[in-house]
Phi, psi and omega in degrees: 000145175227128170248125175261114187273000187217085183231155183226157158238168174081205178091009182303324184297335179249018172095008178262158177225099185224109184251165176300317180298322178296319179299310182295317180298317180296318179299316181292320183293324186248016170061047174268124186279325184207141179230141171260118194241139173238157185259107182290354175295346177273005177301148186256330188229159178284180176294343175267007181060040171252142181302134173296148176303149184307321183290346178259356179278139170242137179294154178297330180290316179293322177297320179291321178301320178295319179295318180298317179297320177298312181294326177296329178288329184226062186295338179270356182240330192237128169245167189245134164248131187274106178287127188255158178234074184290329184290318186259335188238295190088175180293130178242162177299320180296318180298314180296322178296319178299318179294309183302323184274357183224034182293344176289345182245341189260130185238345187202157167261130183255121174255143172228081184301339177283309183278004168241348185047046183220122184289153177300340179265359180295148181299338177287336184266331186307322177298330175292322179291324174297323177295318178299317179295317182299320185253013175058047179253147172285164173242122176250133186221131168304139170230139178114148171104338178198168182300317182301329185262018181292145175305328180299320179296322178290322175301317179296322176295321179297324177292326180290331184232074186294344179275351182257138174274129180245135181244120177278092178294134179078345182055036183088077185303133178082003180253183175274004177072002186294318179299313180297319178300315180295320182293330180305327183275000185256354179213124181297334184262018180247131183231162174247161173232169190264010186296108183061026179260128179300148179305324182298325178295315179296319178298320179295320178298318179293322179297318183283318195238002184090183191269007186260003190259348184242144184229137181288130174209160190221335191077005180302146358260054186299329176257021180099181182304330183262027178308323181290342184258312187198166173273176183300340177276356181090006180282138187303136179279147175300335184289343174296328176296321181288326180283325193239344187242322194291331182299320180295336183269333185244346180094161186297315183298312180294324179296315180294324175299312181297314191274342176201324188294320180295322178297318179302318183285313185291322183262002179056054180270115185249020187277343191254132177282165178302325181293324181291325183265000000 
């Protein structure tokens, strides 16, 4: 079994093309059993951290409604992470109602401190973390690329909310992952994911902290339907290491923890019977 904890739809406003059909096709082609998906159409800022034009903005509520409809079509394949807009919106009554009424599909609150230029410890973000605690949801957050998105800021948020599970997506994108690796050992409720993370980093995390700290994630289908195989230039994807090499290096138990068991525990996924896993 494979659970991908970090998948997207949307993102056209910032140059991505990720559709529902692409997600399903990719999952079927590469044997992904379940994906937790967020809608990048709720992004607030460009890659230069400038606000997107008003006409390109989608409210977090409309983005979530689209995600809920997608998950309702494929309840055995798709779970929801709620992409938030702390810079422009904040927690609204409508957002909380949508979450409360769809908890059978929703597994996480999604922060993107880079595309919101707002740190997880910012006063604009704290109400989202309170929402995660209230509804027993994990928090998944991009890390890397700017000060607001540093792994340290997510660690500080994890200390503020010890009952909430926090996932450091990318382990500090574009870095050597050392800061994120060190932080993993400082908070029981802080986890890493494998999105664009070299296999060696994941092996080191398992060596230091055991097999419960890392969760498989990919950003699919950011490079197209074949994100798990290669980039658009045909260059081999890092995820091939996770599919074909890492089990021999870490053993079956750690591999199963990485590829699905940790996700089941951290995101409270109760859809799978003992026979299925």
